[in-house]
ZAMARGU-4260 file (C-alpha; in steps of 0.2 Angstrom, whole numbers, plus 5000, padded with zeros to 4 digits):
<rodrens>
0) 4597/5192/6046 | 4603/5203/6032 | 4616/5199/6018 | 4630/5207/6027 | 4629/5195/6041
5) 4628/5181/6029 | 4643/5187/6018 | 4654/5192/6033 | 4657/5174/6039 | 4662/5169/6021
10) 4677/5181/6020 | 4681/5178/6038 | 4682/5159/6034 | 4693/5163/6019 | 4705/5173/6030
15) 4705/5159/6044 | 4709/5146/6030 | 4723/5157/6024 | 4730/5159/6041 | 4729/5140/6044
20) 4739/5137/6028 | 4752/5149/6032 | 4754/5141/6050 | 4756/5124/6041 | 4771/5131/6031
25) 4780/5132/6048 | 4777/5113/6050 | 4791/5111/6037 | 4804/5121/6047 | 4812/5105/6053
30) 4817/5101/6034 | 4823/5119/6030 | 4839/5128/6036 | 4832/5146/6037 | 4816/5155/6041
35) 4817/5168/6027 | 4807/5157/6015 | 4791/5161/6025 | 4791/5179/6018 | 4786/5174/6000
40) 4774/5161/6005 | 4765/5172/6017 | 4765/5186/6004 | 4758/5175/5990 | 4745/5166/6000
45) 4740/5182/6009 | 4737/5192/5993 | 4728/5178/5985 | 4717/5176/6000 | 4712/5195/5999
50) 4708/5193/5980 | 4697/5177/5983 | 4688/5186/5998 | 4685/5201/5988 | 4678/5191/5973
55) 4666/5182/5985 | 4658/5198/5990 | 4654/5203/5972 | 4650/5186/5964 | 4641/5171/5969
60) 4649/5158/5957 | 4658/5143/5965 | 4672/5143/5953 | 4675/5161/5948 | 4683/5167/5965
65) 4695/5152/5964 | 4700/5156/5947 | 4703/5174/5952 | 4714/5167/5966 | 4724/5157/5953
70) 4727/5172/5942 | 4732/5183/5957 | 4744/5170/5964 | 4753/5169/5947 | 4753/5188/5946
75) 4762/5189/5963 | 4774/5175/5960 | 4781/5183/5944 | 4790/5198/5952 | 4794/5187/5968
80) 4803/5173/5959 | 4807/5178/5941 | 4822/5189/5935 | 4827/5193/5918 | 4845/5193/5912
85) 4849/5210/5920 | 4842/5205/5936 | 4826/5215/5935 | 4809/5208/5942 | 4796/5202/5930
90) 4781/5213/5934 | 4770/5209/5919 | 4764/5191/5914 | 4772/5191/5897 | 4775/5174/5888
95) 4793/5175/5892 | 4790/5179/5911 | 4778/5164/5912 | 4790/5153/5904 | 4803/5158/5916
100) 4792/5155/5930 | 4789/5137/5923 | 4808/5135/5922 | 4810/5141/5940 | 4796/5128/5946
105) 4804/5114/5936 | 4821/5118/5944 | 4813/5118/5961 | 4806/5101/5958 | 4822/5094/5953
110) 4831/5102/5968 | 4819/5095/5980 | 4820/5078/5973 | 4839/5078/5974 | 4843/5086/5990
115) 4842/5081/6008 | 4835/5089/6024 | 4838/5101/6032 | 4840/5110/6015 | 4845/5127/6011
120) 4831/5136/6003 | 4834/5142/5986 | 4822/5154/5976 | 4817/5138/5966 | 4813/5128/5981
125) 4803/5143/5988 | 4793/5144/5972 | 4787/5127/5973 | 4783/5129/5992 | 4773/5144/5988
130) 4764/5135/5974 | 4760/5121/5985 | 4753/5131/5999 | 4743/5142/5987 | 4735/5126/5980
135) 4732/5120/5997 | 4723/5136/6002 | 4713/5137/5986 | 4707/5119/5987 | 4702/5121/6005
140) 4694/5137/6003 | 4684/5131/5988 | 4678/5115/5997 | 4673/5126/6012 | 4665/5141/6005
145) 4658/5135/5988 | 4653/5117/5994 | 4651/5118/6012 | 4664/5104/6015 | 4673/5112/6029
150) 4676/5095/6037 | 4683/5088/6021 | 4694/5103/6019 | 4703/5099/6035 | 4712/5084/6026
155) 4719/5097/6014 | 4724/5109/6027 | 4733/5097/6038 | 4741/5087/6023 | 4758/5097/6025
160) 4759/5092/6043 | 4761/5074/6039 | 4779/5076/6035 | 4785/5083/6051 | 4774/5072/6061
165) 4779/5056/6053 | 4797/5059/6048 | 4805/5071/6060 | 4794/5071/6075 | 4799/5089/6077
170) 4783/5098/6076 | 4781/5117/6080 | 4767/5114/6093 | 4760/5132/6094 | 4759/5133/6075
175) 4750/5117/6074 | 4738/5122/6088 | 4735/5139/6079 | 4731/5130/6063 | 4719/5118/6072
180) 4710/5133/6081 | 4708/5142/6064 | 4700/5126/6056 | 4688/5124/6071 | 4683/5142/6070
185) 4679/5138/6051 | 4669/5123/6056 | 4659/5134/6068 | 4656/5148/6055 | 4651/5135/6042
190) 4639/5127/6054 | 4630/5143/6058 | 4630/5151/6041 | 4617/5147/6028 | 4627/5139/6015
195) 4622/5139/5997 | 4625/5121/5996 | 4616/5108/5985 | 4616/5089/5991 | 4634/5083/5990
200) 4637/5070/5977 | 4651/5060/5970 | 4660/5075/5961 | 4663/5086/5977 | 4670/5071/5987
205) 4681/5066/5972 | 4687/5084/5971 | 4691/5084/5990 | 4701/5068/5989 | 4711/5073/5973
210) 4714/5090/5981 | 4721/5082/5997 | 4732/5070/5987 | 4738/5084/5976 | 4743/5095/5991
215) 4752/5080/5999 | 4761/5077/5983 | 4767/5095/5981 | 4772/5097/5999 | 4780/5081/6003
220) 4795/5079/5991 | 4807/5089/6001 | 4803/5079/6017 | 4804/5062/6008 | 4822/5063/6005
225) 4826/5069/6023 | 4832/5053/6031 | 4849/5053/6021 | 4859/5062/6035 | 4867/5050/6047
230) 4868/5036/6034 | 4886/5040/6027 | 4899/5026/6028 | 4915/5031/6036 | 4932/5032/6028
235) 4940/5023/6043 | 4934/5014/6058 | 4937/5018/6076 | 4955/5017/6083 | 4958/5002/6094
240) 4945/4990/6100 | 4926/4991/6097 | 4924/4999/6114 | 4935/5014/6111 | 4928/5031/6111
245) 4939/5040/6098 | 4942/5039/6080 | 4953/5046/6066 | 4951/5048/6047 | 4961/5036/6037
250) 4971/5044/6023 | 4975/5028/6015 | 4962/5031/6001 | 4963/5017/5988 | 4949/5018/5975
255) 4950/4999/5973 | 4944/4996/5991 | 4926/4995/5996 | 4921/5005/6012 | 4922/4995/6028
260) 4911/4993/6043 | 4901/5009/6048 | 4903/5017/6065 | 4890/5029/6073 | 4903/5035/6086
265) 4901/5054/6088 | 4917/5063/6084 | 4912/5081/6087 | 4897/5092/6093 | 4894/5111/6088
270) 4882/5125/6090 | 4880/5139/6077 | 4873/5156/6077 | 4866/5155/6060 | 4868/5143/6045
275) 4878/5127/6048 | 4894/5124/6038 | 4893/5114/6022 | 4907/5103/6028 | 4922/5102/6040
280) 4939/5100/6032 | 4954/5091/6040 | 4966/5086/6026 | 4971/5090/6008 | 4979/5078/5996
285) 4986/5081/5979 | 4996/5066/5973 | 4986/5052/5964 | 4994/5037/5955 | 4979/5031/5946
290) 4972/5020/5960 | 4977/5028/5977 | 4980/5045/5985 | 4996/5050/5994 | 4998/5065/6006
295) 5010/5079/6002 | 5017/5090/6016 | 5014/5108/6016 | 5027/5122/6016 | 5019/5138/6019
300) 5016/5138/6038 | 5012/5153/6050 | 5005/5156/6067 | 4987/5159/6070 | 4979/5175/6077
305) 4961/5176/6082 | 4959/5191/6071 | 4967/5183/6055 | 4955/5176/6042 | 4962/5160/6036
310) 4961/5157/6018 | 4974/5152/6004 | 4971/5170/5996 | 4968/5187/6004 | 4950/5192/6000
315) 4941/5209/6002 | 4937/5212/6020 | 4920/5205/6025 | 4906/5214/6034 | 4904/5209/6052
320) 4886/5205/6049 | 4890/5192/6036 | 4899/5181/6049 | 4892/5165/6058 | 4899/5160/6074
325) 4902/5141/6077 | 4907/5133/6094 | 4915/5116/6092 | 4919/5102/6105 | 4929/5087/6098
330) 4922/5073/6109 | 4929/5058/6100 | 4941/5064/6086 | 4960/5060/6087 | 4969/5071/6074
335) 4984/5082/6072 | 4972/5095/6063 | 4956/5103/6068 | 4940/5103/6058 | 4936/5119/6049
340) 4923/5125/6037 | 4926/5126/6019 | 4924/5145/6018 | 4935/5159/6025 | 4936/5159/6044
345) 4944/5166/6059 | 4949/5154/6073 | 4949/5156/6092 | 4957/5141/6100 | 4966/5139/6117
350) 4980/5129/6109 | 4996/5131/6099 | 4992/5129/6081 | 5000/5133/6064 | 4990/5138/6048
355) 4997/5129/6033 | 4992/5140/6019 | 4995/5130/6004 | 4986/5115/6011 | 4973/5126/6020
360) 4975/5116/6036 | 4976/5121/6054 | 4988/5110/6063 | 4990/5107/6082 | 5007/5109/6090
365) 5011/5096/6103 | 4994/5090/6107 | 4980/5079/6100 | 4962/5085/6097 | 4952/5074/6108
370) 4942/5085/6121 | 4947/5101/6113 | 4935/5115/6112 | 4936/5130/6101 | 4926/5142/6090
375) 4927/5150/6073 | 4919/5164/6064 | 4915/5159/6046 | 4911/5170/6031 | 4901/5161/6018
380) 4897/5176/6008 | 4916/5179/6004 | 4916/5166/5991 | 4904/5172/5978 | 4901/5168/5959
385) 4908/5185/5955 | 4925/5180/5962 | 4924/5164/5951 | 4923/5173/5934 | 4941/5175/5930
390) 4947/5157/5930 | 4951/5152/5912 | 4968/5145/5908 | 4982/5138/5919 | 4987/5146/5935
395) 5005/5150/5940 | 5000/5152/5958 | 4998/5134/5962 | 5011/5119/5960 | 5010/5110/5943
400) 5007/5094/5954 | 4989/5100/5955 | 4987/5097/5936 | 4996/5080/5935 | 4988/5065/5927
405) 4994/5048/5932 | 5003/5037/5919 | 4991/5023/5923 | 4976/5033/5917 | 4970/5034/5899
410) 4972/5053/5898 | 4967/5054/5880 | 4950/5045/5883 | 4947/5055/5899 | 4950/5071/5890
415) 4938/5067/5876 | 4925/5062/5889 | 4927/5078/5899 | 4926/5089/5883 | 4909/5080/5879
420) 4903/5083/5896 | 4908/5102/5896 | 4903/5106/5879 | 4897/5124/5878 | 4904/5129/5895
425) 4915/5144/5892 | 4922/5148/5909 | 4931/5138/5923 | 4916/5139/5934 | 4904/5133/5920
430) 4915/5119/5916 | 4916/5114/5935 | 4897/5115/5937 | 4895/5104/5921 | 4906/5091/5928
435) 4899/5091/5945 | 4881/5090/5939 | 4885/5076/5927 | 4892/5066/5941 | 4878/5070/5953
440) 4865/5064/5940 | 4857/5048/5948 | 4852/5043/5931 | 4870/5041/5926 | 4879/5036/5942
445) 4875/5026/5957 | 4881/5028/5975 | 4887/5012/5983 | 4900/5008/5996 | 4905/4992/5987
450) 4916/4994/5972 | 4923/4981/5960 | 4939/4990/5953 | 4953/4979/5948 | 4965/4989/5937
455) 4977/5003/5941 | 4966/5015/5931 | 4952/5017/5945 | 4944/5032/5936 | 4942/5023/5920
460) 4935/5008/5929 | 4923/5020/5938 | 4917/5028/5922 | 4913/5011/5916 | 4904/5003/5931
465) 4896/5020/5936 | 4896/5014/5954 | 4906/5020/5969 | 4907/5031/5984 | 4913/5049/5988
470) 4931/5045/5985 | 4927/5039/5967 | 4916/5053/5963 | 4928/5066/5970 | 4943/5059/5961
475) 4935/5058/5945 | 4930/5076/5945 | 4948/5081/5950 | 4955/5071/5936 | 4942/5078/5923
480) 4946/5096/5929 | 4964/5093/5927 | 4962/5088/5909 | 4955/5106/5907 | 4970/5114/5915
485) 4960/5117/5931 | 4971/5114/5946 | 4962/5102/5958 | 4965/5092/5973 | 4956/5081/5986
490) 4949/5086/6003 | 4945/5075/6017 | 4934/5079/6032 | 4916/5077/6038 | 4899/5082/6032
495) 4889/5094/6044 | 4880/5080/6054 | 4863/5079/6062 | 4853/5092/6071 | 4848/5087/6089
500) 4833/5092/6099 | 4842/5105/6109 | 4848/5114/6093 | 4866/5108/6093 | 4873/5097/6079
505) 4882/5080/6081 | 4894/5074/6068 | 4897/5055/6068 | 4911/5044/6061 | 4898/5039/6047
510) 4898/5057/6041 | 4916/5056/6035 | 4917/5062/6017 | 4929/5067/6003 | 4926/5081/5990
515) 4936/5090/5976 | 4944/5107/5978 | 4947/5118/5962 | 4958/5133/5961 | 4951/5150/5956
520) 4964/5164/5954 | 4952/5177/5963 | 4945/5165/5976 | 4958/5151/5980 | 4953/5133/5983
525) 4934/5131/5981 | 4924/5116/5986 | 4913/5106/5974 | 4901/5092/5978 | 4900/5078/5964
530) 4894/5064/5975 | 4875/5062/5973 | 4864/5071/5985 | 4857/5056/5993 | 4873/5054/6002
535) 4882/5071/6002 | 4868/5083/6003 | 4866/5099/5994 | 4879/5106/5982 | 4887/5122/5987
540) 4877/5137/5983 | 4890/5145/5971 | 4891/5129/5961 | 4874/5129/5952 | 4869/5134/5935
545) 4861/5150/5941 | 4878/5154/5949 | 4886/5152/5932 | 4874/5164/5924 | 4877/5176/5939
550) 4895/5175/5937 | 4894/5178/5918 | 4884/5194/5921 | 4896/5200/5934 | 4910/5197/5921
555) 4901/5206/5908 | 4898/5221/5919 | 4916/5221/5924 | 4921/5221/5906 | 4909/5235/5903
560) 4916/5246/5917 | 4934/5243/5910 | 4928/5249/5893 | 4919/5264/5900 | 4931/5268/5914
565) 4948/5262/5908 | 4962/5261/5922 | 4978/5271/5919 | 4989/5257/5926 | 4987/5240/5918
570) 4996/5232/5932 | 4988/5239/5948 | 4996/5236/5965 | 4989/5224/5978 | 4981/5239/5987
575) 4973/5245/5970 | 4968/5227/5966 | 4959/5226/5983 | 4950/5242/5979 | 4944/5236/5962
580) 4936/5222/5971 | 4923/5234/5978 | 4909/5229/5965 | 4908/5212/5974 | 4901/5221/5989
585) 4888/5230/5978 | 4881/5213/5975 | 4876/5213/5993 | 4868/5230/5990 | 4858/5223/5976
590) 4852/5209/5987 | 4846/5221/6000 | 4837/5231/5987 | 4829/5214/5981 | 4824/5211/5999
595) 4816/5229/6000 | 4806/5225/5984 | 4800/5209/5991 | 4795/5218/6007 | 4786/5230/5996
600) 4776/5217/5988 | 4771/5210/6006 | 4767/5228/6011 | 4756/5231/5996 | 4747/5215/6001
605) 4745/5221/6019 | 4738/5237/6013 | 4726/5228/6002 | 4720/5217/6016 | 4717/5233/6027
610) 4707/5241/6013 | 4697/5226/6010 | 4693/5224/6029 | 4688/5243/6029 | 4677/5241/6014
615) 4668/5226/6021 | 4665/5236/6038 | 4658/5250/6028 | 4647/5238/6018 | 4641/5230/6034
620) 4637/5247/6042 | 4627/5252/6027 | 4617/5236/6028 | 4612/5240/6046 | 4606/5257/6041
625) 4596/5250/6026 | 4608/5258/6012 | 4613/5241/6005 | 4604/5234/5990 | 4589/5222/5994
630) 4594/5206/5985 | 4583/5190/5982 | 4594/5182/5996 | 4589/5195/6008 | 4570/5193/6004
635) 4572/5174/6006 | 4579/5176/6023 | 4565/5188/6028 | 4553/5175/6022 | 4562/5162/6033
640) 4560/5173/6048 | 4542/5178/6045 | 4535/5160/6043 | 4527/5151/6057 | 4539/5139/6066
645) 4533/5123/6057 | 4536/5130/6040 | 4554/5136/6043 | 4567/5126/6034 | 4584/5121/6040
650) 4599/5132/6036 | 4608/5118/6027 | 4593/5117/6014 | 4595/5124/5997 | 4581/5135/5990
655) 4572/5121/5981 | 4573/5110/5996 | 4566/5124/6007 | 4552/5127/5995 | 4547/5109/5995
660) 4548/5109/6014 | 4535/5123/6015 | 4523/5114/6003 | 4525/5098/6012 | 4521/5106/6029
665) 4506/5115/6022 | 4499/5098/6014 | 4498/5090/6031 | 4483/5102/6034 | 4477/5111/6018
670) 4487/5111/6001 | 4493/5128/5997 | 4483/5138/5984 | 4490/5140/5967 | 4493/5158/5970
675) 4504/5155/5985 | 4513/5140/5978 | 4516/5150/5962 | 4523/5165/5972 | 4534/5153/5982
680) 4541/5145/5966 | 4544/5162/5958 | 4554/5168/5973 | 4564/5152/5974 | 4569/5153/5956
685) 4575/5171/5959 | 4585/5166/5974 | 4593/5151/5964 | 4598/5163/5950 | 4605/5175/5962
690) 4615/5162/5971 | 4621/5149/5958 | 4623/5159/5942 | 4640/5164/5937 | 4633/5182/5934
695) 4615/5185/5941 | 4602/5187/5927 | 4599/5204/5920 | 4586/5200/5907 | 4571/5210/5904
700) 4557/5205/5915 | 4567/5202/5931 | 4555/5205/5946 | 4558/5221/5956 | 4561/5221/5975
705) 4542/5226/5977 | 4536/5211/5967 | 4547/5199/5976 | 4541/5206/5993 | 4523/5204/5987
710) 4527/5185/5983 | 4534/5183/6000 | 4519/5192/6008 | 4507/5180/5999 | 4517/5164/6005
715) 4518/5171/6023 | 4499/5175/6024 | 4494/5158/6018 | 4506/5149/6029 | 4500/5158/6044
720) 4482/5155/6040 | 4486/5136/6038 | 4496/5136/6054 | 4482/5145/6063 | 4469/5132/6057
725) 4481/5118/6062 | 4482/5125/6080 | 4463/5127/6081 | 4461/5109/6076 | 4473/5103/6089
730) 4464/5112/6102 | 4447/5104/6097 | 4455/5087/6098 | 4459/5089/6116
</rodrens>
């Protein structure tokens, strides 16, 4: 056996462990909405594994390859997850870049703790997932290769699988089987490989236990908040008796009333070709008297064509690739309107309907909705932060009723409160996000279906009690927005429901919900989500602090373009206005460019893997032809093979244990001579130095290969003589 055959299983074990960890990431797919998040995880873990495997071929330290892996992971994560103010990637580990990575991780932790599953994967969430799985890999790899604890490493490898097995029961079987196969292969390689492993004490066991617990803590937060879907109270119970199969939303929304009995009656089922809708809207309300909402009829009605994109404003034409098709069946909903997503959409429905533009509602003509089947194409990317930049000041596009504050409300007190919450927010979007995040803060407010409001100023009572359900949260954000001259209204509908085993979604009466809509001159009525995540799910992707920064950059670039390339006409026509919206489409190009850069990182990692495999193959070939350097480990292996059978030690023994074994076997017949014992001890010390030192000793007087071979020959010669005498004695005794 030569050194290459001893080293190859180690890098192979590293590769198998990395594969098992990446397959473990698939176990969380039930808690995440998209699969694109796998790319950065595989890239970071894969490149880290290459660095660790390469380090192990050059050094024998237990800790140094793991530390190299940590540094490699950080270096790969910087360009993957960190951007500067201009949107450029952070390629160098500068203090600012490392601080930005820390901020990204902190934001990911907060996001995972406040959202519910299945959750959209943001860059921040992808960052903590990548960190979690890299740590799982590094702990498992160190336990296996450095300490020989491949069995204990299994606890670390399979920690991420606990969440899907226990919470969702939706386990990707093939991925789990693949991870198990990789681990079993590692166990087999660890069993047949001569590991440089001293007797395992308390420290390695504690390391394994802490590593497994740390991995579980890092990976589990997303899943622990997953059961929130399906537990939302209804705004109204079923119509008729308890055995009825249909329901309708109540528009009698009085903030002084607690929610009634919950119902799990299914109201609709749907299937989607991509991401699910954030919510389904049915009605809009604008008139509020301080305690209750009243519905105002719409005036701008038009017929619906399957090619029309229905939205309060005409937006730039979307690309076909950006749409998502959703097929809906209303199994238990009795309404005059049909549920639609809160983004621009085109409806294909086999019924007479009118679109009420000022309410953003699609109303049925002459029939109810029960049993109706229809489909729509939704365009989520049409509402982007870049469209939400020009939104300061009052808007003349909408009715003044959307700015009205009820007489029963203490408007001066609410205005001051809103100004404190939005201090420092300079744009309409920034103000809206500040209000939304303030109300979603579970340290400030508590979601509860039970309220104790007594006065006609329900918003004031809510801000004192800090307890309420979706109507209280939505109404408060609407009134706070109106104090800032932002037109706002209430929308009523359903949350997106629960994913079923067959891939469809079911929306129940318990998913009924209310949320605010704010007016933006370039985007129309835009949904926000102030209700805490434990009940409402994730806030819209454009309503985050990062979106505010993105919108500010877009506004700055737009102002720069106007200064460098001034337009001749200060009041462009609608056609010209549509053309000037082209920079919004360029954001999509930037996204594609970013994806290409991400793929470039993965491609570079793949090339590194191939080069490493090629280098290891060349090294192994050289070892077969005798071109590789003869190390103490090689001579120790040759000694093991040359000794008579009784003197050969077990593969799991350390060099010191092996030397003791040889001396003990000899002592049964004839104690070893001082020369042979000294040669064995000297060779054993060279092997220990080569295996365990962080850098093998290079001090003057280090024995040459010839000297070490002479030591080995002395030991072999005496062991054979002792073994020959023992056999002769055994024959005489017969």
